[in-house]
C-alpha positions in Angstrom: -19.0 -72.2 152.1 -22.8 -71.6 152.4 -22.8 -70.3 148.9 -21.0 -73.4 147.6 -23.7 -75.6 149.2 -26.6 -73.6 147.8 -25.3 -73.4 144.2 -26.2 -77.0 143.2 -29.7 -76.5 144.6 -30.2 -73.3 142.7 -28.9 -74.9 139.5 -31.3 -77.8 140.0 -34.3 -75.5 140.5 -33.3 -73.6 137.3 -33.2 -76.9 135.3 -36.6 -78.0 136.6 -38.0 -74.6 135.7 -36.7 -74.9 132.2 -38.0 -78.4 131.8 -41.5 -77.3 132.9 -41.5 -74.5 130.4 -40.5 -76.8 127.6 -43.2 -79.3 128.5 -45.9 -76.6 128.8 -44.8 -75.1 125.5 -45.0 -78.4 123.7 -48.4 -79.1 125.1 -49.5 -75.7 123.9 -48.5 -76.5 120.4 -50.2 -79.9 120.3 -53.5 -78.9 121.8 -54.5 -76.3 119.2 -53.7 -78.7 116.4 -55.9 -81.4 117.9 -58.6 -78.8 118.3 -58.3 -77.8 114.7 -58.4 -81.4 113.5 -61.5 -82.0 115.6 -63.1 -78.8 114.3 -62.5 -79.8 110.7 -63.7 -83.4 111.3 -66.9 -82.1 112.9 -67.4 -79.6 110.0 -67.0 -82.4 107.4 -69.5 -84.5 109.2 -71.9 -81.6 109.2 -71.3 -81.0 105.5 -72.3 -84.6 104.7 -75.7 -83.9 106.2 -76.0 -80.8 104.2 -75.0 -82.8 101.1 -77.7 -85.3 101.7 -80.3 -82.6 101.4 -78.8 -80.8 98.4 -78.8 -84.0 96.4 -82.3 -85.0 97.3 -84.9 -84.7 94.5 -86.5 -81.6 96.1 -83.2 -79.7 95.4 -81.3 -81.5 92.7 -84.2 -81.5 90.3 -83.5 -77.8 89.7 -79.7 -78.0 90.1 -79.3 -79.9 86.8 -76.5 -80.1 84.4 -79.0 -80.4 81.5 -80.9 -77.9 79.5 -84.2 -78.8 81.3 -85.5 -79.2 84.8 -86.4 -82.6 86.3 -89.5 -83.9 88.1 -90.4 -86.5 90.6 -88.4 -88.7 93.0 -87.1 -90.6 90.0 -86.0 -87.3 88.5 -87.4 -87.7 85.1 -87.3 -85.0 82.4 -89.9 -82.2 82.8 -92.9 -82.8 80.6 -93.9 -80.6 77.6 -90.3 -80.3 76.6 -89.6 -77.4 78.9 -86.1 -76.1 78.5 -83.8 -73.9 80.6 -83.7 -70.7 78.5 -81.1 -67.9 78.8 -81.8 -67.1 82.5 -83.0 -70.4 83.8 -86.6 -69.3 83.6 -87.7 -71.0 80.4 -88.4 -69.5 77.0 -91.3 -67.4 75.6 -94.6 -69.3 75.8 -93.0 -71.8 78.2 -91.7 -69.5 81.0 -91.5 -71.2 84.4 -93.9 -68.7 86.0 -96.5 -69.4 83.3 -97.4 -72.5 85.3 -95.5 -72.2 88.5 -97.1 -69.5 90.6 -95.9 -68.1 93.9 -97.3 -71.0 95.9 -98.3 -74.6 95.4 -101.4 -75.3 93.4 -102.5 -78.5 95.1 -105.7 -78.7 93.0 -103.6 -79.3 89.9 -100.4 -80.7 91.5 -98.3 -77.9 90.1 -95.6 -76.8 92.7 -94.9 -73.2 93.1 -92.8 -70.6 94.9 -91.5 -67.0 94.4 -89.4 -66.5 91.3 -89.5 -70.2 90.2 -86.5 -71.0 88.1 -83.6 -73.4 87.5 -80.4 -72.9 89.3 -77.5 -71.6 87.1 -75.3 -74.2 85.5 -72.4 -73.0 87.7 -74.4 -74.6 90.6 -75.2 -77.9 88.9 -75.0 -80.8 91.4 -75.2 -83.6 88.9 -73.5 -84.7 85.7 -74.9 -84.9 82.2 -76.0 -88.5 82.9 -78.2 -87.3 85.8 -75.9 -88.8 88.4 -75.3 -86.6 91.6 -71.8 -85.2 91.7 -69.5 -86.3 94.5 -69.7 -84.7 97.9 -66.3 -83.0 97.2 -67.5 -81.6 93.9 -70.8 -80.2 95.2 -68.9 -78.7 98.2 -66.5 -76.9 95.9 -69.4 -75.5 93.8 -71.3 -74.3 96.9 -68.2 -72.6 98.4 -66.8 -71.1 95.2 -67.9 -67.4 95.4 -67.3 -67.0 91.6 -70.0 -69.6 91.1 -72.4 -69.2 94.0 -73.4 -65.5 93.5 -70.6 -64.4 95.8 -71.9 -65.9 99.0 -69.5 -66.4 101.9 -70.2 -68.9 104.7 -72.6 -66.5 106.6 -74.5 -65.7 103.4 -74.8 -69.5 102.6 -76.2 -70.0 106.1 -78.7 -67.2 105.6 -79.7 -68.6 102.2 -80.3 -72.1 103.6 -82.3 -70.6 106.5 -84.4 -68.1 104.7 -84.5 -68.4 100.9 -88.0 -69.0 99.7 -87.2 -71.7 97.2 -85.0 -73.5 99.8 -87.9 -73.4 102.2 -90.2 -74.7 99.5 -88.4 -78.1 99.7 -90.0 -78.7 103.1 -93.4 -77.6 101.8 -93.5 -79.1 98.3 -97.2 -79.7 98.1 -99.1 -82.5 96.4 -98.5 -84.5 93.2 -101.1 -84.4 90.5 -102.4 -87.7 91.9 -103.1 -86.0 95.2 -100.3 -87.7 97.2 -97.8 -85.6 99.1 -94.3 -85.1 97.6 -91.5 -86.5 99.6 -89.4 -84.3 101.9 -85.6 -84.0 102.2 -83.9 -86.4 104.6 -83.4 -83.8 107.3 -85.9 -81.4 108.8 -85.3 -77.7 107.9 -84.1 -77.0 111.4 -81.7 -79.9 111.2 -80.5 -78.7 107.8 -79.8 -75.2 109.1 -78.1 -76.6 112.2 -75.8 -78.7 110.0 -75.1 -75.7 107.8 -74.2 -73.6 110.8 -71.9 -76.3 112.2 -70.2 -76.6 108.8 -69.8 -72.8 108.4 -68.5 -72.4 112.0 -65.9 -75.0 111.1 -64.7 -72.9 108.2 -66.8 -74.6 105.4 -64.3 -77.5 104.9 -64.7 -79.7 101.9 -63.9 -83.4 101.5 -60.8 -84.3 99.4 -61.6 -85.2 95.9 -61.2 -88.9 95.2 
């Protein structure tokens, strides 16, 4: 008789235990998905900050889709009919390093940095009409290891943090008229922090429109 009275209670406890397991299991599946969505969203927001720097004149003037570099905030064609050349370093008698030394020459207004050269066409960030490519297109170029000199996320972070010509963008020197060149829209520390957040999120890219 005692066993008959206890059986319904035992059955009820078993049902409650199963229900609790199902609820906890369901929550376990939803929470990681929410965390992933948040991580990607945070990464995309960080990328937009990175993109704002990459498409500023200090960067995009050397990441052209043309056969020549550009100059100035209005991004006009380089004077003296300078052209890209086979390695992005100009042509004989008009090599980049013939004028651009390893540091800025503020007395003449000629900018300079180590190994001054154009970025390869695989890393162009504008179209042939000098319009910046979309955020999605630039992100695809930056993360494509067949186009970016085989750099993964950590290598991209190191490049943004340490590469001499990247650092030059925050120390671009004076124009020929003596005024200071404009800087990118973020400080270098902010740029590196945004890159790190983007890399830690898995280097997500916006969807192409």
